[in-house]
N, C-alpha and C positions, 0 to 999 in steps of 0.2 A: 648542554645537560646533560645528568641524565636521572630518569624519571625511576621513583622510589621503587624500589622490587616490589611485587606483591606473588603472595605464593601459591594465591589460586590462579596466575598466571602462565602456570610452568614452571620449570623447574631448572634452577640454572647451573649447568654441569659445565666443567672447565672446557670437554672434548663435544656436550653443543655448540658453547661459543665461538671452540676452535673451528670446530664445521663448520661454522655460518662463516664467517671471516672468510673461508676459505671459499667456500661458495661465491660470495661476495665480491670477492679481487678476482674468480675467473669470471662471473657473470660480466664488470668491467670492460676485464681485457677483449673478452668476447663483442664489448659495444665502439671496439677498436680508442677505447682512453684509456692510453699506453702512460700516461701521466697525472696522476692527479690531480694538480698543479691547477690542469684544464676543463676538468671534472664538474658538469653544472649538477644541482640540487635533482632535475631529469634523472641523467644517470646513475645519479646512485640512487632515486628511487626504483628505476629500473632493475638492478642488479640486485638491489634487496628485493624485490617482488619475484625478478627470475629464481632469486636462492629460495624462497620461502615455497615458490612454487614446486622445485623441486622434489620437497618433501612430500609436497599433495599428491603426488603423479602416482609413486606406487603404492598409497592407499587406494589413489583412484578407479588402479586396475584393481587392485585386491578386491575391492567391493564389487565391482562388475565380475568378477571371475565365483565370487562368492556366491550373485543375484540368480549366475547361468546353474551353478551343482544344485542351490537350495530351491531353482525357480517356483521364487512366492509369490503371492498375486504383489501385482506390481499397481500402485498409483497414481495416475496423471492428473497433472494442477492444471489447466486449459487456462490463461489471462492473455486477453493482451497488453495488460503493465504488470511490469516487475519493478519497481523502484527501490537498489539495491543501493543506492550510494558506493561508497569507498569498499573495497577488498581488501586492502592489505593485513590491516588493525584487526579486521575480523578473523584472518583465517589466520593471523598468526596465535590470537588469544584458543581459536576451538582445537589449534593443532597444542595450544600449551607450550609455546614455542617464545610468547612474547619476549617472560624475561631473558632468555638467550640471543634475541634478536636486538633488542635493551642494550645488554651488557655488549657484546662485539658492538656494534654502532657507536656506542662511549667508545670504545677502547680503539677504536677507529678515527676517535676526532671528529666525528657528524653529531647531529642532531637530531633525534630520531623522531620529534615531531616538524620537524621541516619538511623532510621527506614524505613522511604521511601529509604532509599539507599540499604536497605536491603533484597527488593522484587526483582525477578528475571524479564527480558525483557519477553512477552512470546514473542519470535522472530516467530510466526508462517509463515513466509513471507520471501519473499528473499529484499523486496525493493519496490518501489511506486508502483507497484498492488496492495500489498497487503495492504499496510499502507492505499490506497485510500481508500480502503474495509472495514476496520476501525474509518476514519473520515466519511465513507458517515453512519453504523451503531449507529454515537453518531448524527447527522444529524438528520436520519428518526424517532429516537426517544425524540427527539429535538422538530420536529415539527410535530407529536402527530400520527404516521404515523403506521400503524399495519404493523409491517418490520419485517423481523426474516432472520439471519446469517446463510446458510450454508455451513458446510464444513468439514476440518479433524482435530483432537484430535492428531496431531502427536508429540509422544515421544519426538522425538530429534527436536528440529527445528533450523533454519539455524544456522551455524554450527557458533561458537565462534574465530575470529581471535588473532592467535598470532604473533609478529615479532619477529622470530629469525635470529640473523644472516645479519639483511634485509631482509629475506623472510617471506611469507607468509606462518606460517603452520597453521591446522585446528584442533581444539578438538569437540568435542560431546556438544552438549547444553542439559545437562540434565535437565531441564528447570523445571522439578515435580519431581526432587528427595527429596527436603524439603516440599512437598503435595502442592497445590495450594486450597488456603483461598476462594476463588471468582466462582468455581464450583461445581455445583450438578450429580453427576451421575443419573437417571434417566431408571435403570437395569426396567421399566413395560414398555417399550417403547421400547426397542432392540427390532431387524427387521432382517430376514433372507437377503440376495443378492447372488445370484448365480451365480457361470463362470462355465465354460468349457461347457463339457453335446454334446446332438446333438440335433436337428430338427427329431422331430415326424409328416408326415405330417397324419392328424386323419379329422372322415367327418365332426369335427366341427372348423377343420382349423386349422393352425400350433400350435402343442407343444411343447415348451423348456423340451426335458427330463432330467431324470442321470446327473441332475447339481452337482458342489461341491457347500455345502454349508459356508457361514461364518457370524459371526451375526456383525452387527453396531450396539451398546452400544451407546446413546445419553447424553453426557454431557455438560449442559446448562450451561452458563453463563449471568448473568442479565447486560443488558445496559441499564443506566439511560440518559433519556435524561434533558436537564438544565434546572432546574427549574419546570418542571410542572408534577408533579407526572410519569408520564408515562415510565416506565421499562418494555422493549423490551427483546426480548432473542438471544441469537445466539448459535443453536445448532451444535455443534464440535461431528462428528461420532470416534469412536474408535472398533477397529479389534477387535471382542473374538472369537475364534472359537467352534463352539458347541460339548458340552457335550461325541458325539460320533465318532467325527473327524478323520478317517482313522481307527478305529478301528475293521469297518468291514473287511480290509482289512491285518487286525493281526490277523485273529482266529487262528494261528501256536503259539501265545502266547507269539508274543514281543509284547507287552502293554509297556516298558520302549519309545521305538521307536516310536510307536503312540502318548503317550501320545510329548514325545517331537517334534514330526512332526507339533502341534497344529501352534506352532512358526511359520512353513511354513505362516498357516492364521494372524496370529497377525502383521505381517508383514510389511503386510497394512496399518495402521496406526502409524509402527515407527519411521521413519521421514521426513523428508521436502527434497525436489529434488532441491539442491540451484544451478539451472543451471537457471537464468531468460537472455530471450532473446540468449536460446540458447531451440532447442528440442532434447530433448535426447528422443530416441523411447526407453525405455524398458517394459516391461509384466506388471515389479511392477509398476511404474508409470499409464502406463494405467488401470490397476485395481483399481489403487488410485482414476482413474477418476470413473470410473464404480460405483466403491463401494459407494461414496459420492451423486453420483444421483442417485442411483436405490435406495438410505435410505431414501436420502429426499424426493424424491417423492410418498413414500409409506407414508411418513407422513403428506406432505401435503392432498394428496388424500383421510390419515384415516381424519385430520381435516377438509375437507372442507365436508366431509359425514356424519361427526357427531354434523356439525356448525348444531347452532339454526334453522336456515330456513330448516337444510334439517331434523333436528327431526322429523320437525313436519310434514313432508311430507311422505305419504307412498308407494313411490319409488324415487328413487336418477336418476336426469337426468344430465348428465352430459352437457347440453346446457347452462347451466348458470357457468358453471365452469370457464372461461375465464372474466367472469363479477369479481369473487371473488377471481379470483390466479391470480396474475401477474410475472412472472419465468425473472430475470434481470440476464444474462448470462457476468462473468468477464471475458471477456478473451474464448476460445476455449475450455481451457481446463474442464468445466462442460457441452464442445458440444453432449455428450452419452445424455443428458438427451431429446433431441431431439426423438433419433429413441426409446429410452425407456417408453420416455409416448407414442409414438406410441402403443409401442408394449402389456402396459396397456393395454390403451381402445380398440386396436383391439383384443388382444387376450385374453386379462383376460373379458375385459366390456364389449364383444364383437357389438361394433360400429363398424359400415361401414367404411370404408378404409375414402371416400372422408370424411365426418362428422369428424371421428379423426382426417383429416390434417387439417380440420378446425379450430378444436378445438387447437391446437397444435401450428397452427400459430399464433392464435390471444393471445396465452398463454406466449410464448416467445420472448422475446427480447435481441440484442447481442452489447456487447460493445467490440470495437476491441482496441487494445493498443500498438501496435507494427505496423512496415512497413519493417520492417528486415527480408527477406524473409527466415531467417538460423532460426527463431523462429518462423516460421509458422508453427501448429503442422500438420503431414501427416502418419498415421498411417500405417504399412503396412499390405494389405487385409490375409494374411494367418495368420499374429496374429488373426485379429476380427477375422478371419474363426475358430479358436481353442478356444480365451479366449470367444469368443460371437457370438456363430456362426447363433441366433435369429438377432442379430442387425446387423448383415451383409445384410443378406436377407431383412431386414428392409429398411439401408442404399442403396440399389441397388433398390428398389421400389421407391424411393421416387426419387432415381438417373433417374430413367426410366422416370416419367410422368414429373419432371425436364425438363427432351433435348427431350420431345413427345413436351412439349409445345416452346422449345425456335425454335425445326426445323418447327413449325407450322408459327414461327414470321417471321423468316429467314431461311426461305429455302435455299438449298444446301451449305449454308456457314458450314460446316464440320470442318473448323477453331473456330470460335464460340463456338461451340460443344466443341469442346475439350478445349479451354481455360474454358467452365462456365461448364465442366461435377466436381461431386465434385470428381468421380475417374480420378486421374491421373495415365498414362500407363509410364510416362519418367521412365527408371530404376527404373523397379517395379512397378505393382498394390501398384495403395496406394489411401488412403482417406484423400480429404485435407478437416482436421476439419472445415477451416473458410468458406469455402463454401456449408457446412453443415449449421451451424449456420446463413448465409445471407436468405437462402430456406426454413430454418424453424421456419422462426421469423417475425417477423409485422413491428422489427424495427433496426434499425441499425447502432449504431452511434460512431464517432469520439473523443476526450477527448481533443483535441481543434478544432479552428476552421482550422488554416494550417493544422494540420494535417486529420481530418473532408473531408477536401477538397482532402489532397493525398487521398486518400482513393477510393473517388468518381470521379478523373480527371485518377486516374491510378491504384490505385493494385484491387481495385475493381471496375474498368470501366464499365467491360460490366453486370453486377450487375445492378449497377446504371441507364444504359441507360433503362435496365429492369423493374425497380419499381425505379423511380426518389426519386418519395414521401416516398422509405423506408430507404434513408438516413437521417441521423437529426448529430446535434453535439451536445457531453455535456460535455463544459469545465470544465475540473477536477475543485475542491477545495478544501480544506484544516477545519476543525475544530479550530473556533476563541476560543473553551474552553480551548482544552490541546497545542495548538499552540500560546498562547497570554497568559491566566488568569491563565495557567498550569503553565510554564515554564518563562515568564516573565511578574509574578504581578507588577513590577515597571513602566513599558510601560503600561501596564492593569490599574490600577490607575489614572496613570498621564493620560489617552485618557479619563477616567469618570469622572472627576475633569474638564478638558476640557466640554465636548460633553453628558454628562454622563450614565448612566449605560447601556440604550435599545440598544447599538452596538453590545452588547452579543452575543444579536439574531435576529440584523440587519445589519451585517456589511457593506451595503450601506452608514449606516451613518458616517464611518469613514472619507466621503466628508466632513463633516463639518469644519474637523479638518485644509482645504484649510483656514478660517478666521483667523486660529492662524502662519501664515507659515511669518510672520515679527513683532509677538510678541515677544520680546527679550527676555521674562522670560519664556514662553515655549521654544522658543530655547535651552534655557540655561539647562531648565529640562532634555529637549530629549536627550542633548549633556551628564548628568551628569547621567541620566538611564544608556545611552551606556559603558560612562567609568566603574561606578558600577558591570556592569558584566563582561567585558572587565577583570574590578583588579579580580574579581571571580573566575572566566577560570584560568584567569593568574595563580592564586594560587595552580588550578588546575594542570595544564601543569605542574608546576612547580616541584609538588607534584609526579607526576608519571613519565613524562620522563625525570626529573632532568636536563631538559635543564628552564636557565633564562631566560625571556623571558620580556622586554617589554612591560608594560601596554597599552602605550601612542603608542607605532606604531599601522599600518595599520592592521588589522587582517583581510586577505584575506584568505577566505574559500571554498575551493573546495569540499564536501561530499556526494559524490553519488558512487553507484558501480563501481569499477574499469572494465572500457570495451574501447574497442577501439574507441567507435563510440561519448563516450563523453570524450573524447577526452584527458585526464589528462597530456598526452605526449606534447600538447602543452604546460598547463601550466609547467611544466617540462625544457622544453626548454626555457622558459620566466623566470626559476627563475635562468636556467646555465647566460642566457646574462646577467640579473640584478647583479648575478656575479662579470661576465665580469668588468662588468662598474665599478664597484666599488676596485674589483683590480687594474682595469688601470689610477683609478686619485683617492682614496681614501679621499681627501679632496672635491671632489665635493660635493656641493648639492643634497643629495640623503633623502627623506622622510622613514623612517624607515618604513621595514613589519616582519609581520609575517604569512608564508605562512605557512597555514596547510590544510592537505589533509588527507583526508580518508575515507576507501570505501575498500567490499572486492570484493573476486575474486572468480569467481566460481572452486573450487579444478580443476577440469581439461584443465581450460581453460589458458594455459602455454603464450602467447605472457599476456595477465590479469596480471600476476605472475612477467612477467619480470618486467613491468610497475611499480609493487609497490618494486621489488628492486635496480631497477635504482634512484625509487624518494628518496628511505630511503636511498641510498650512496652520492646522492648528497647533501640528508642531513648531513650526516657525514661530509664532505667535508665544507660544508657552514656553518655549527655548531660550527665546531674547527678550525675556521681560522678568528686569530686573529687583521687581518688587517681589517679583519668588524664590530668591536666591538659589537652596538645591532643592526647594521643596516640591519640586513638580517636574521634570520631565518626558518627554515621550518621542519615544524614538521607535521609525520605518524600519526593519528587516530587511534589507536590500536582498533578493535573489536567497528567500528562504528555500531550504532545502535538506536531505537528510543531514549530510555531514554539520553545515550549521542548529540544525536539530540539535546535532550529538553535544553544540559549546552552549545552545542557549539551556537545553532543560535542565541539566542538575546545577544551573542557576540560578531558579525560578522560586519565588516564595509562594505567588498567586497566579493558580493558572486558573484563568479564563475559557467557562464551559458551555457559554451561554444562549445560543441555539434556542426555537421556540421550539415547547415541548412537542414531540409527534414529528419531528422531520430531521434529526440526525439518527438515523439507524443504529451508531455506534461508538463509531468515536474510538482511533485508538491514541491517541496525542493526551488525551486524558488519562489514562492510564499511565502512558510514559513518565507526567509528570507526579502522578501520583506512588509509582517507583521512587521517583527518585526523591521524596522529600516534600513537595509544592502543595500546599492546601488548595483547595478547589472552591470557585465560587461556579454555582451553575445551576442550569433547572432540572426537574428533573426529567431527562430526555435521552434517550443511547443509552452505552450504557451505564454515565451517570448514576441511573436507578441505583443499578447493581451497587456501584461505589459504595454508595450511600447506606448500601444492606448491608454491605462486608464492615465498612469502617462505624457506621453509625451514624444518622444524619447531621449527629449534634459536631461530627467532626470534619462534614464539607458545609460551605456556604450556602445553605440550596434557598433559592426563590421563585418567587413568578408562578405563571399558570401550569395546570398540570392539564395532559390530556382533555380530559375533558371540561374543563374548564375556556380551550380553545373551542371545542366542539357547540359547548353554552354560547361563547362567541358569537363562534359561526351563523348558529341558529338564527341566533335575534340579530348579525347586523353587526359589521365590526364600526365604531364611528371614532375617531383619531383626532378629530376636531375636542370633544369632550374632555377629553385627558390635557389637550390642550390650556382649555381651559379653566382646568379646575387644579393642577399645579403647577402654581406659577416660577418654581425652579426650572421646568423645560419652557416654558412659554417664556424665559430671558434666554434659553441657551437655542431656540429655534431662532426666534427671530436676532440671533445677531447671527446665525448663519443667515438669515434671510437679508439682513441686511449689509453684508460684507461686511461683515466686521474681520472677518477671516482673508480674505482676499478682494481689500482694499481698493485694486487696478480691477477687477471685476467686479462689483457688487450682486450681478444677479449669478455669478459663477455655478451658483449648487443649486439654482430652481429645482432643475432635474429630482434631486435630491428628497429636496423640500415638500414640492408637488405629490411625490411616491408620497413620502411619511405619512401627507395628510389624506392620499386619494385612493390610493391603492397597495398600500403596505401589507400583503399575504403575512409577513409574520410579526406584524404586529409589535413593531418596535411599545411605541407611548403604552401602549398597556401595559406590561409590562417593567416600564423607564425606575416610577416608584420606588413597585419594591427592592429593584437593582441596587438603587441609588441609598436604601437606609442598609440592607444586607452588608455595602462596601464597608455603610460606618461600622458595620459590627467587627469586620474584618483588621479594620486600623485600630478597635478600639478591642483586639486583640491577640496585634501583631506581637506584639512584644512578652509576648508568655505562651508560644502556640508550638514550642518544639515539640511538647507532649501530643500533641492533634498529630506532627509531624512523624513522630512515631508510631500512632497509633497508623497513621495509613499506609505506612510503610508494611507492617503487619498484618495490614488485612489488602495487600496491592496481590498477595502470590494467589487471589484464582484468576489475575491477568494477565499469565503468562500463556503463551499460544501453544507451549509443551500439554497444558491441559486441554488448550479449542483441539488441537490437533490429535490426543488419546481418544476426544471424543466423536470427532471429524472417522478416524478409524476404526472405534466401535462400533457408533452407532448407524454409520455411513455404508463406508469403503470393507468392511468384512475383516479388518484385519486386525492383529494386535502388536505393537508398541515389543520390543523388547531393549534391554539395558548388555543384552548381551556384547560380547567387543571382538570387531572382527579381526581376525590374526593379522596383526603389521605385516608391513613388506619382509621382512628381514627373517618372517619365519616361512618354514617348508611348505610348498602350497598344500603339505599333506594335511597340514593344520586346518586348512579349510572342511574337505570333507571330515574333518575329525568336527569343529564347529556346527555344521551341518545335522551332523547326524545328534549332537546335544540340543539342536533346537529341535528336532522333528522329535525327539525323546521326549521334551516339554510339550510335546504340543502347540509350540506356540504356531506349526504352520499347518 
């Protein structure tokens, strides 16, 4: 099967196709597969991946040469998670090779989609935070920024989820078992990272001694921009034990044990912690956090010292460091970068404290991602004292100077001192990492307007009163390359035919689609693309889940991590309510629905796992009840991940974004659905608020309490029983769950859920239930005539490009300017780089 050729994905030249075929056959030969009859799909995938990588490498080298010549300010994005997904198709699109590769693979008698399915997702993230980092890397390269992503090369990514008898079971994600064609090991840049030890006071100042050393081995992955020859780098660190690790402790001859103990060091990069929105205070996690920042800062300083400008200078001065380096902390996980840079500047480079602190503050910026108190990192003092004794001293010093300043501004206000201290005293001494990030950064941002307002007026109110200009908003965005061109080529092409191709790099141009809202041909074409996507996804569901799906039904989709605040329970209660309505009168009109829920629960999160079991139990009853016919089907999507999101999002009619107002920082799934022509049912939370502003509230299905309503209920006290007694529909649903209707073998199975809903539901499911059900009825009434609303939503989604987000970070936080200048391609002479560098300087971009 050959995919439809799409103009915006590269030109199919005869030379291109024959070049791809030659490369493919050469790489297939390298894998020692001489006879194509015995080659597997995996052999073919690797041959194609290496062929595409060949086209990347020259541009990658050329980009680094260009940065050396121009010496721009570099941006470093530090994140413990990069949820990259698959790389092959994204790379083909960004290099403009997709059509040529499609044609070449077709001529070779192979199916491109089969090869793409072979690739493992690089699941080095839990959810939104890690996927945001991946979108940002794509945008930074597309905008021509000299940017680097730094993180950890986890041997095992986010676990694979299996559903067995309705329960989530976790399996290890051994994503590297077949190798990774996109990474390049760089042992020449291996660096030491120190742990434990003690601090020795010397005449020259404090010295951290008697430490244990772990080596950080870098693996580089190229990150291509869209059609601009820029290829940036994501550098992920892997832990290695030094050759003398522990051998000195085994001079009695236990060499074997010493070698086995190397695992203790290498465990640092073994596995991603699968807890998002829950703080886990484990020593291994703290080691991971310090490991990545210690290696990264050494690397940044090495690059700063060996830059062209510093090379030509006789002495190294750190005065210009913040003019050449911007470091963005993606949440508090890399917060130890602040005391680590201070340690390097004060202890090693021998700078005066005040000067070092000025450099540090001007270098760092911090992005906050959550307001949930259980998610904020608070590390016990004892743990830091053992693991990083010098850093603890530095944090104490930072805190003392910070509190001295507060005391001078607010004399005798002891409560304010307690609230703003980096050290919390309640229930054992702990370091509040968010406070450390705020004090040590020159900019702090939330990720949607409502979230940024909450952190300014509530969570970090004392800090914003102190430095109001420090706090900003940077509403999240998504890359349209992956989340439109790659996953929904039919829609991408239709839009290009209507308004041209420039929207791929300037998503605000989607506004032009408003001119087509009443165009009958365009309306019909949009509907057809959606229907095609639904039929394709329905076939996938039938194949995987053995459930017959009606592709004409409304695809009602709720995919995200399973968490009480995301309120999958509210959706589940509505499913039961619909089931009851059909059973009561099977002949009454009902718009058929396929409800699709997916997401992973953190392995230790009991309530989230119970929610999955409830959903699967309800699905079992609903899908096997003959009275319902094709009217209602419920699917729990197993092992939701990036590559599955790319399948389900283009096929969605209704996107569920139903968190309690004031709990979701932003969300980015909501934006992906909007861009792909789904309508949103949601609360006024996170980026939903701005989506409603852009598209008009009447083009979304908004329901539920606002933030101020939630605050009012909190003041009065939330009484779940009141709603249960007043809403007969809700009472029936809850009584069915309580009585074991969905778990006849174990009637009390869901007691924990019902107890929670009545006694300690922080996210007030019952309070929003009635309005949610009414809103869903409005959805059903409008379903047959909503393509105009779909077009208005797509037209309004331009704001939510990560290109816009990164442009704001670049100009308002990092002090760099995006450029659409194209780096000379590898087949142009080296002098072309110098010429382009001169053009850049002339344009006063640098």
